[in-house]
Backbone bond lengths (Angstrom), bond angles and torsions (degrees), N, CA, C in turn:
res aa  C-N    CA-C-N  psi(-1)  N-CA   C-N-CA  omega(-1)  CA-C   N-CA-C  phi
1 M - - - 1.454 - - 1.528 109.24 -
2 E 1.340 116.50 132.05 1.452 122.13 177.38 1.523 109.91 -122.12
3 I 1.328 115.78 139.85 1.459 122.12 173.85 1.517 107.16 -122.12
4 I 1.317 116.46 118.11 1.460 122.38 -178.14 1.523 108.50 -106.44
5 I 1.332 116.61 127.48 1.462 121.33 -179.78 1.526 108.64 -80.76
6 L 1.326 116.41 113.07 1.459 121.75 176.53 1.520 110.99 -92.99
7 G 1.316 116.71 -37.80 1.457 122.05 178.97 1.510 109.55 -156.77
8 C 1.348 116.56 147.64 1.470 119.48 -173.72 1.532 112.36 -140.36
9 W 1.341 117.88 13.73 1.466 120.90 -175.10 1.521 111.06 -106.70
10 A 1.327 115.33 154.36 1.466 120.07 178.93 1.529 109.54 -161.77
11 P 1.314 116.97 143.64 1.464 128.93 -1.45 1.528 113.83 -88.55
12 Y 1.326 116.94 4.50 1.464 122.16 174.29 1.525 106.53 -142.55
13 P 1.336 117.84 156.31 1.467 118.96 -173.29 1.513 113.50 -91.47
14 K 1.314 115.11 160.17 1.459 120.66 163.97 1.526 108.55 -65.31
15 G 1.340 117.34 161.54 1.447 120.34 176.80 1.515 111.34 -55.15
16 G 1.326 115.79 128.30 1.461 120.75 -179.61 1.506 114.51 81.51
17 G 1.341 117.54 -1.03 1.458 121.01 -178.10 1.516 112.45 -101.89
18 A 1.321 115.60 -172.90 1.458 122.24 179.91 1.521 109.43 -140.76
19 C 1.311 115.49 156.39 1.465 120.41 174.28 1.522 109.82 -80.70
20 S 1.314 116.35 -176.02 1.466 122.53 -167.94 1.526 113.50 -48.71
21 G 1.320 115.46 123.14 1.455 121.80 175.76 1.518 109.51 -169.06
22 Y 1.331 116.93 133.73 1.462 122.24 -177.14 1.524 107.87 -142.99
23 L 1.299 116.38 136.21 1.458 120.73 176.97 1.517 108.72 -101.41
24 L 1.323 116.01 120.46 1.458 122.93 178.13 1.523 108.29 -101.31
25 R 1.340 115.31 121.30 1.455 121.40 177.06 1.518 109.11 -116.26
26 A 1.304 116.12 115.86 1.465 120.47 179.61 1.520 108.41 -168.85
27 G 1.319 115.90 154.02 1.457 120.18 177.13 1.509 113.29 58.05
28 G 1.341 117.26 27.77 1.456 120.90 -178.52 1.515 113.79 75.64
29 L 1.337 117.63 8.40 1.457 122.18 -177.32 1.525 112.24 -108.81
30 N 1.329 114.73 152.53 1.464 123.09 168.66 1.518 107.28 -115.30
31 I 1.331 116.21 111.25 1.466 120.94 -177.12 1.519 108.87 -122.04
32 L 1.323 115.69 126.19 1.463 121.85 176.01 1.521 108.31 -86.79
33 L 1.323 116.11 118.87 1.464 122.25 177.97 1.522 107.42 -102.54
34 E 1.311 116.93 108.72 1.466 125.59 -171.66 1.528 110.11 74.04
35 A 1.324 115.51 148.67 1.462 121.34 -177.35 1.521 109.54 -141.32
36 G 1.334 115.69 54.53 1.454 120.53 179.17 1.514 112.06 -66.74
37 N 1.338 115.72 166.29 1.456 120.19 -176.40 1.533 111.13 -58.91
38 G 1.332 114.72 130.35 1.461 121.99 -177.58 1.511 114.72 95.31
39 S 1.327 117.33 -13.28 1.472 119.44 -173.89 1.526 112.62 -73.48
40 L 1.336 118.40 -30.41 1.461 119.82 179.87 1.527 111.08 -65.19
41 S 1.316 116.45 -43.43 1.462 119.77 177.29 1.524 111.09 -58.67
42 R 1.311 116.87 -44.84 1.463 121.38 179.96 1.529 110.89 -68.46
43 L 1.320 117.56 -37.64 1.467 121.51 177.54 1.522 111.00 -54.96
44 R 1.323 116.19 -39.49 1.460 120.85 -174.65 1.532 112.60 -68.98
45 E 1.314 116.96 -13.09 1.461 120.09 173.96 1.532 111.53 -74.21
46 F 1.336 116.17 -18.59 1.467 120.40 -173.39 1.523 114.35 -116.21
47 V 1.323 117.09 -27.19 1.460 119.39 -177.47 1.529 109.13 -154.14
48 D 1.308 115.78 146.30 1.458 121.83 173.64 1.528 107.40 -69.37
49 F 1.312 117.02 125.39 1.475 119.14 -177.48 1.524 111.43 -59.90
50 R 1.328 117.73 -21.28 1.465 120.63 178.56 1.526 111.28 -67.30
51 L 1.340 116.02 -18.21 1.460 121.18 -179.54 1.520 112.45 -99.66
52 L 1.327 116.62 8.61 1.462 120.56 -179.82 1.527 109.47 -72.09
53 D 1.335 115.78 127.11 1.466 120.32 -179.18 1.522 112.52 -87.27
54 G 1.325 116.82 -31.71 1.450 117.42 -177.69 1.511 112.23 -170.79
55 V 1.333 113.57 170.55 1.461 122.57 177.34 1.519 107.58 -134.32
56 I 1.330 116.12 137.29 1.465 121.61 173.04 1.520 107.64 -120.70
57 I 1.320 116.04 128.43 1.460 122.52 178.50 1.530 108.02 -117.14
58 T 1.335 117.02 127.03 1.463 119.75 -177.19 1.517 112.82 -79.42
59 H 1.333 117.21 -29.10 1.465 120.30 177.36 1.519 109.25 -164.79
60 L 1.321 114.63 157.19 1.457 120.21 -170.89 1.521 111.75 -95.83
61 H 1.332 115.22 64.20 1.455 123.18 166.19 1.528 107.46 -107.57
62 H 1.321 116.91 144.91 1.463 121.23 -170.52 1.523 113.96 -55.36
63 D 1.330 117.81 -37.85 1.462 118.42 -177.15 1.522 112.25 -73.96
64 H 1.336 116.13 3.43 1.468 120.73 176.94 1.527 113.00 -119.49
65 Y 1.341 118.04 -13.75 1.466 117.24 -177.59 1.523 115.03 -140.00
66 L 1.333 119.03 3.38 1.457 121.07 -172.37 1.525 113.15 -59.58
67 D 1.336 118.34 -34.58 1.460 119.81 -177.56 1.525 113.65 -77.27
68 L 1.330 117.21 2.28 1.468 118.34 169.32 1.519 111.26 -64.99
69 F 1.322 117.29 -23.71 1.467 119.63 -177.87 1.530 111.89 -75.72
70 P 1.334 120.13 -47.81 1.469 117.09 172.20 1.529 112.86 -67.54
71 L 1.328 117.86 -32.55 1.461 119.72 176.93 1.519 110.71 -62.58
72 R 1.306 116.88 -34.84 1.467 120.79 177.03 1.534 110.43 -56.66
73 H 1.327 116.89 -47.08 1.462 119.84 -179.54 1.528 111.33 -65.30
74 A 1.332 116.15 -38.30 1.464 120.24 179.44 1.526 111.14 -62.66
75 V 1.334 116.64 -44.95 1.474 120.77 -178.92 1.523 110.76 -67.91
76 E 1.320 116.65 -44.08 1.466 119.59 179.81 1.525 110.68 -62.04
77 G 1.347 116.72 -40.82 1.456 119.85 178.12 1.517 112.23 -64.29
78 A 1.327 116.48 -41.18 1.463 120.42 178.86 1.527 111.14 -62.66
79 R 1.311 116.99 -36.75 1.460 119.90 179.51 1.532 110.93 -70.74
80 R 1.327 116.73 -39.35 1.468 119.09 177.40 1.522 111.07 -62.30
81 E 1.332 116.26 -35.04 1.461 121.63 -178.30 1.525 112.71 -83.31
82 G 1.321 116.79 -1.63 1.458 120.49 -179.16 1.509 113.67 74.09
83 K 1.333 117.34 21.07 1.466 121.76 -178.37 1.527 112.35 -101.99
84 R 1.309 115.40 2.45 1.467 121.03 173.86 1.517 106.72 -152.54
85 S 1.358 116.14 137.73 1.468 118.97 -171.89 1.516 114.37 -89.58
86 G 1.339 117.61 -23.54 1.457 118.50 -175.46 1.511 111.90 -151.48
87 P 1.334 116.23 177.63 1.458 120.31 179.73 1.524 112.15 -72.34
88 V 1.323 115.96 167.22 1.458 123.41 175.43 1.527 108.66 -86.26
89 R 1.294 116.63 137.02 1.461 120.03 175.06 1.521 109.07 -72.42
90 L 1.330 116.86 127.50 1.461 122.79 -179.12 1.518 108.68 -122.60
91 V 1.339 115.99 122.05 1.465 122.45 178.89 1.520 107.30 -113.64
92 A 1.331 117.14 122.36 1.465 120.94 -173.70 1.520 110.00 -155.72
93 P 1.337 117.93 161.25 1.466 120.65 174.00 1.526 109.96 -65.39
94 S 1.307 116.72 150.58 1.468 120.92 -179.22 1.523 112.80 -89.09
95 F 1.319 117.30 2.35 1.469 121.77 177.95 1.522 109.10 -130.87
96 P 1.333 119.78 146.93 1.452 127.38 -1.27 1.540 111.74 -62.10
97 D 1.306 115.76 141.02 1.455 121.98 -170.86 1.525 112.58 -60.66
98 Q 1.325 116.86 -42.06 1.467 119.56 -176.22 1.524 111.04 -61.49
99 A 1.335 117.19 -44.13 1.464 121.00 179.52 1.526 110.83 -65.28
100 Y 1.325 116.94 -42.57 1.463 120.81 -179.69 1.518 111.40 -64.16
101 Q 1.325 117.09 -44.75 1.459 120.33 -177.92 1.524 111.49 -65.63
102 E 1.322 116.68 -33.95 1.466 119.38 177.02 1.523 110.46 -61.85
103 L 1.327 117.04 -43.85 1.461 120.38 178.66 1.528 111.27 -67.19
104 A 1.328 116.09 -39.47 1.458 120.83 -177.68 1.530 112.00 -65.34
105 C 1.330 117.07 -21.61 1.464 120.78 179.52 1.521 112.84 -72.58
106 Y 1.328 117.41 -19.99 1.458 120.70 -177.03 1.530 109.77 -85.66
107 K 1.316 115.49 65.14 1.459 120.76 -171.08 1.528 113.06 -68.44
108 A 1.317 117.80 -24.75 1.454 119.74 177.75 1.525 111.92 -73.62
109 A 1.345 115.77 -20.93 1.466 120.43 -178.45 1.513 112.99 -102.65
110 Y 1.348 116.96 -37.87 1.462 120.55 -170.26 1.528 112.30 -129.75
111 E 1.311 114.67 136.21 1.461 122.48 166.46 1.526 105.71 -103.16
112 V 1.324 116.45 104.34 1.460 121.51 -166.01 1.525 111.55 -95.31
113 T 1.336 115.05 132.33 1.467 123.10 173.18 1.521 107.73 -122.17
114 S 1.314 116.93 129.17 1.462 119.61 176.93 1.520 109.70 -81.90
115 I 1.318 116.34 140.91 1.465 120.18 177.06 1.523 110.06 -59.83
116 E 1.321 116.39 -36.00 1.464 120.16 -176.96 1.526 112.92 -64.79
117 S 1.327 117.30 -17.99 1.475 120.46 -179.32 1.520 113.07 -87.90
118 L 1.335 117.65 -5.48 1.456 120.76 -176.61 1.531 111.56 -74.27
119 T 1.318 115.59 159.11 1.466 122.42 -177.71 1.530 111.05 -70.26
120 W 1.334 115.78 139.12 1.467 121.24 176.61 1.523 110.22 -82.01
121 E 1.337 114.68 147.39 1.460 121.86 179.33 1.527 108.29 -142.84
122 T 1.331 116.70 141.19 1.456 121.17 173.99 1.528 108.53 -104.00
123 L 1.327 116.47 119.57 1.459 121.67 -178.03 1.524 110.70 -81.76
124 D 1.332 117.19 168.88 1.460 121.83 -178.42 1.525 111.56 -58.63
125 S 1.325 117.15 -29.88 1.472 121.54 179.68 1.517 112.61 -74.82
126 G 1.332 116.33 -6.82 1.459 121.01 -174.67 1.515 112.63 91.60
127 L 1.312 116.84 -7.15 1.460 121.68 179.95 1.521 109.62 -69.25
128 Q 1.325 115.84 134.70 1.456 121.08 175.77 1.516 108.94 -97.77
129 A 1.324 115.55 130.01 1.459 121.39 -178.02 1.522 108.53 -138.40
130 Q 1.319 114.95 161.88 1.453 120.26 173.31 1.521 108.09 -102.95
131 R 1.322 116.12 137.27 1.467 121.53 -166.42 1.522 112.05 -117.98
132 L 1.329 114.22 140.49 1.452 122.71 172.70 1.518 107.98 -131.78
133 D 1.326 117.37 123.22 1.461 122.32 175.33 1.524 108.51 -96.55
134 W 1.334 115.11 128.87 1.469 119.14 -170.76 1.535 107.99 -156.28
135 G 1.318 116.52 119.46 1.458 120.71 176.16 1.513 113.96 60.61
136 G 1.320 117.72 35.19 1.453 120.85 -179.48 1.512 114.05 78.10
137 M 1.324 117.71 6.40 1.459 123.08 178.96 1.519 110.13 -114.38
138 A 1.330 115.09 151.77 1.466 121.31 175.07 1.529 108.22 -106.60
139 F 1.313 115.95 119.73 1.464 122.77 175.55 1.520 107.47 -101.38
140 R 1.333 115.90 124.95 1.464 119.79 179.33 1.531 109.52 -119.72
141 F 1.317 115.45 132.42 1.457 122.97 -174.71 1.525 109.71 -115.68
142 V 1.324 115.65 128.97 1.467 122.05 178.48 1.527 108.05 -126.82
143 R 1.315 116.64 138.23 1.456 119.94 -177.84 1.523 111.23 -61.71
144 A 1.316 114.76 133.63 1.459 122.72 176.05 1.532 109.13 -93.80
145 R 1.315 115.37 174.05 1.461 121.47 177.42 1.528 107.78 -110.59
146 H 1.333 114.71 100.22 1.459 120.39 -173.17 1.525 109.30 -146.90
147 S 1.314 116.39 178.09 1.470 120.64 -174.82 1.519 113.08 -79.26
148 V 1.328 117.94 -14.38 1.461 123.56 170.83 1.525 107.06 -132.62
149 P 1.334 119.39 164.01 1.458 119.86 176.79 1.526 110.79 -53.62
150 A 1.320 116.48 127.42 1.463 122.22 -173.08 1.521 109.16 -149.47
151 Y 1.338 115.16 162.05 1.454 120.62 -174.36 1.516 111.87 -137.02
152 S 1.325 115.14 148.85 1.454 124.13 164.53 1.526 106.72 -100.49
153 I 1.339 116.22 151.23 1.463 120.22 -171.43 1.523 110.99 -132.04
154 A 1.321 115.86 136.45 1.465 122.40 169.17 1.520 108.16 -114.29
155 V 1.329 116.21 136.04 1.465 121.70 177.31 1.521 107.28 -121.10
156 E 1.329 115.99 120.77 1.458 120.54 -179.49 1.522 109.85 -122.10
157 G 1.300 114.77 127.06 1.458 123.28 177.21 1.507 105.34 -160.06
158 P 1.334 116.96 -108.98 1.463 119.23 169.26 1.522 109.22 -80.97
159 G 1.335 116.97 80.33 1.458 121.93 -174.11 1.522 110.92 101.75
160 K 1.325 115.33 -179.87 1.456 120.89 -178.41 1.525 109.94 -128.06
161 F 1.322 115.22 123.68 1.456 123.70 177.84 1.524 108.05 -118.50
162 V 1.326 116.44 132.84 1.470 120.90 179.89 1.522 108.92 -127.16
163 F 1.318 115.86 135.08 1.463 123.40 177.61 1.524 107.95 -120.80
164 S 1.318 115.60 124.78 1.463 119.96 -176.17 1.518 113.21 -68.83
165 G 1.356 117.30 -28.29 1.454 118.97 -165.16 1.523 108.74 64.25
166 D 1.319 117.01 -162.16 1.465 121.44 176.43 1.519 108.42 -93.55
167 T 1.321 116.75 122.20 1.458 119.17 -175.61 1.519 111.46 -164.57
168 A 1.312 115.59 148.54 1.458 120.62 162.25 1.529 107.41 -79.22
169 R 1.309 116.32 174.15 1.461 120.00 -178.67 1.527 111.36 -63.53
170 T 1.335 115.92 134.90 1.460 121.85 170.77 1.529 108.39 -138.13
171 E 1.305 116.09 150.52 1.466 119.67 175.54 1.524 110.42 -67.90
172 E 1.332 116.25 -27.99 1.459 120.31 178.04 1.525 110.94 -62.81
173 L 1.328 116.81 -38.01 1.460 119.56 178.61 1.530 111.08 -66.26
174 V 1.329 117.00 -39.00 1.468 120.13 177.81 1.529 109.63 -60.16
175 K 1.321 116.99 -44.78 1.465 120.67 179.75 1.524 111.43 -66.86
176 L 1.330 116.76 -41.62 1.455 120.46 -178.84 1.521 111.29 -62.77
177 A 1.339 116.40 -38.31 1.460 121.46 -176.24 1.527 113.49 -81.27
178 A 1.311 117.80 -6.92 1.459 121.20 -172.62 1.528 112.10 -51.34
179 G 1.335 115.50 123.38 1.453 121.59 175.26 1.518 115.82 71.62
180 A 1.329 117.80 13.15 1.463 120.42 -176.71 1.526 111.25 -61.73
181 D 1.317 115.91 141.07 1.461 120.94 174.08 1.526 110.20 -71.50
182 L 1.332 116.08 -35.14 1.461 121.64 177.70 1.522 108.51 -141.85
183 F 1.323 115.87 125.87 1.462 122.50 178.55 1.519 107.27 -116.35
184 L 1.320 116.41 109.48 1.461 122.72 176.90 1.523 106.90 -95.33
185 C 1.320 116.17 110.98 1.465 119.82 -168.47 1.514 111.52 -127.41
186 E 1.309 114.90 137.13 1.460 119.39 176.65 1.522 110.73 -64.09
187 A 1.337 114.99 143.57 1.466 122.36 176.73 1.524 106.23 -139.84
188 S 1.319 114.77 78.30 1.458 120.25 -168.49 1.519 114.15 -78.05
189 G 1.331 117.46 -13.01 1.453 117.39 -177.44 1.510 114.02 -161.46
190 L 1.319 113.48 177.77 1.459 123.53 177.98 1.526 110.13 -91.12
191 D 1.322 116.16 174.80 1.469 120.25 177.22 1.522 111.39 -53.26
192 S 1.317 116.66 -37.60 1.465 121.36 -177.10 1.525 112.89 -67.80
193 D 1.333 117.37 -13.36 1.471 121.53 -179.56 1.524 113.02 -96.13
194 A 1.324 117.95 2.57 1.465 121.16 -170.17 1.522 113.01 -56.41
195 E 1.307 117.72 -44.22 1.466 120.11 -177.88 1.520 110.94 -66.71
196 Y 1.315 116.86 -42.76 1.467 121.64 -179.40 1.533 110.87 -63.57
197 L 1.329 117.61 -36.89 1.458 121.86 -173.86 1.527 114.28 -91.71
198 R 1.316 118.34 -6.85 1.468 122.21 -160.17 1.526 114.94 -58.54
199 D 1.321 119.58 -25.79 1.464 120.17 -176.56 1.523 114.11 -98.47
200 S 1.341 118.14 -2.63 1.462 117.04 -174.60 1.523 115.44 -148.24
201 H 1.345 118.51 -11.27 1.461 120.54 -176.80 1.519 110.71 -143.78
202 L 1.339 115.00 169.22 1.460 122.16 177.18 1.523 110.25 -108.85
203 T 1.312 115.92 143.62 1.450 119.35 164.26 1.526 107.92 -78.74
204 A 1.318 116.02 166.67 1.465 120.03 178.34 1.527 111.43 -60.99
205 R 1.329 116.49 -41.63 1.465 118.98 -179.59 1.528 110.96 -64.36
206 Q 1.319 117.85 -40.09 1.466 120.83 177.88 1.525 110.73 -63.65
207 A 1.327 116.85 -38.01 1.469 120.03 175.87 1.523 110.14 -60.05
208 G 1.334 115.95 -42.89 1.456 120.16 178.34 1.520 112.32 -64.06
209 E 1.324 116.70 -40.69 1.463 120.27 179.90 1.526 110.90 -63.81
210 I 1.328 117.20 -42.36 1.466 120.25 177.95 1.528 110.25 -62.42
211 A 1.332 116.21 -43.99 1.465 120.27 179.73 1.519 111.49 -60.85
212 G 1.346 116.30 -40.62 1.455 120.10 178.69 1.514 112.40 -65.71
213 Q 1.327 116.51 -44.16 1.466 120.67 -179.74 1.528 111.35 -67.14
214 A 1.330 116.57 -30.66 1.461 120.49 -179.14 1.528 112.21 -84.63
215 G 1.329 117.04 -10.35 1.460 120.29 179.38 1.515 113.35 66.31
216 V 1.328 117.38 37.87 1.462 119.54 -179.82 1.526 110.20 -74.53
217 K 1.312 116.13 155.66 1.470 120.66 -178.23 1.525 111.87 -82.34
218 R 1.340 117.46 -41.54 1.459 121.51 179.20 1.519 109.71 -135.13
219 L 1.313 115.99 136.99 1.463 122.59 177.00 1.518 108.39 -115.16
220 V 1.325 115.72 122.39 1.463 122.00 174.89 1.528 107.72 -119.26
221 L 1.311 116.07 123.51 1.465 121.90 -178.97 1.517 110.99 -86.76
222 T 1.333 116.16 149.92 1.458 121.43 177.64 1.525 109.28 -152.36
223 H 1.357 115.82 -175.39 1.471 121.92 177.79 1.534 110.56 63.18
224 F 1.333 115.04 54.96 1.464 121.36 -174.66 1.522 111.66 -87.50
225 W 1.335 115.95 135.85 1.456 120.93 166.89 1.535 106.31 -62.53
226 P 1.344 118.31 123.70 1.464 119.63 -168.77 1.521 115.84 -69.22
227 E 1.324 117.78 -6.79 1.465 119.91 176.41 1.528 112.17 -93.11
228 Y 1.345 116.76 -1.88 1.461 120.82 178.57 1.531 110.22 -101.34
229 E 1.313 114.81 155.40 1.456 120.43 175.23 1.533 109.20 -91.02
230 P 1.323 118.28 123.52 1.463 120.60 179.26 1.531 113.52 -55.38
231 A 1.319 117.70 -28.87 1.466 119.82 -179.69 1.521 111.60 -62.13
232 E 1.324 117.35 -37.84 1.468 120.48 178.80 1.523 110.34 -71.55
233 L 1.325 117.29 -38.49 1.458 120.44 176.13 1.536 110.06 -62.41
234 C 1.314 116.75 -40.99 1.469 120.44 177.67 1.523 111.46 -62.78
235 R 1.311 116.66 -39.64 1.462 120.00 179.73 1.525 110.46 -60.74
236 Q 1.325 116.92 -45.14 1.461 120.09 -179.23 1.532 110.85 -70.49
237 A 1.335 117.59 -38.15 1.468 120.11 177.69 1.517 111.08 -64.36
238 T 1.317 117.25 -39.39 1.456 121.36 177.91 1.521 110.95 -60.83
239 G 1.339 116.24 -36.79 1.460 119.83 176.30 1.516 112.44 -61.61
240 G 1.332 117.12 -35.72 1.466 120.59 178.19 1.513 113.33 -80.68
241 F 1.331 117.14 -30.98 1.462 123.04 -175.27 1.524 111.94 -82.29
242 G 1.326 115.85 -36.48 1.452 120.25 -177.38 1.516 113.44 89.57
243 K 1.317 116.96 -1.23 1.462 122.84 172.34 1.524 107.79 -152.09
244 P 1.327 118.25 168.60 1.467 118.98 -169.87 1.526 114.14 -60.54
245 A 1.337 113.68 132.99 1.457 121.61 171.07 1.515 107.93 -101.26
246 L 1.327 116.50 145.88 1.461 121.90 -179.62 1.518 109.94 -107.20
247 A 1.318 116.40 152.46 1.461 121.74 173.84 1.522 108.95 -97.82
248 A 1.338 116.53 134.18 1.455 119.96 174.15 1.521 109.32 -59.98
249 V 1.312 115.42 137.80 1.463 122.41 177.86 1.522 107.53 -125.35
250 E 1.313 116.60 128.51 1.449 120.38 -178.05 1.528 111.10 -59.60
251 R 1.328 113.99 137.91 1.463 125.46 -178.33 1.528 113.82 79.97
252 V 1.321 118.49 -3.83 1.461 119.94 178.15 1.535 109.96 -80.11
253 I 1.330 116.21 142.27 1.461 122.57 -179.83 1.530 108.80 -107.97
254 Y 1.327 116.29 126.22 1.451 122.09 175.40 1.529 108.53 -107.94
255 K 1.321 116.83 134.63 1.455 121.05 -178.57 1.531 110.63 -110.55
256 V 1.314 115.32 140.34 1.473 121.74 178.70 1.515 107.45 -118.18
């Protein structure tokens, strides 16, 4: 399993950067996880969009799904040219309804599945998650704590990869991340931002604390406020984790 960082900034990018976007390669599939502004351009450095098998969006905020609109034109054009046979599978929350319905209308580009329609599963930890089996991998979705309906995701196949999505701290996230080989976790702010972020995002130190409690093997931070230096966020996350935390770097490939 490979996770390629396409973009790691939020809610707007540094010059030359991109907002949230990650390419997951596993089980013979190419899956775009988040499609923030700038991520489609970066995606094309690694894979032909005509070979994209699917897209997963954790929540419908612009810095996580805006590039679905140019991707729509790319897919529709490829189909008209006979260079792609069908739409891209798109898995996303069904709320806010207006945003979801707009995406669902692009039937030539997307075959849309709502996360809420997926089958429920109770894990050994007692955690309840919604499950999608895809390419020999199990994708499990757990509700995050954010300003709109949002999800954290675990992917298990050859190893275990967990992505926090945008969320404040939840015990469900600690359970979901338990024993992960790679935990990609949002770190939206510094210690001084804790009060401002408390209902919808994590500070870097909180990300580290969750990683430590979950016993993850590697912690990679992402979703950086573009006016902050990732090195300082890593320092604070390391304090919470108890071992070194890494900062996501665009174009870097992480293997699980």
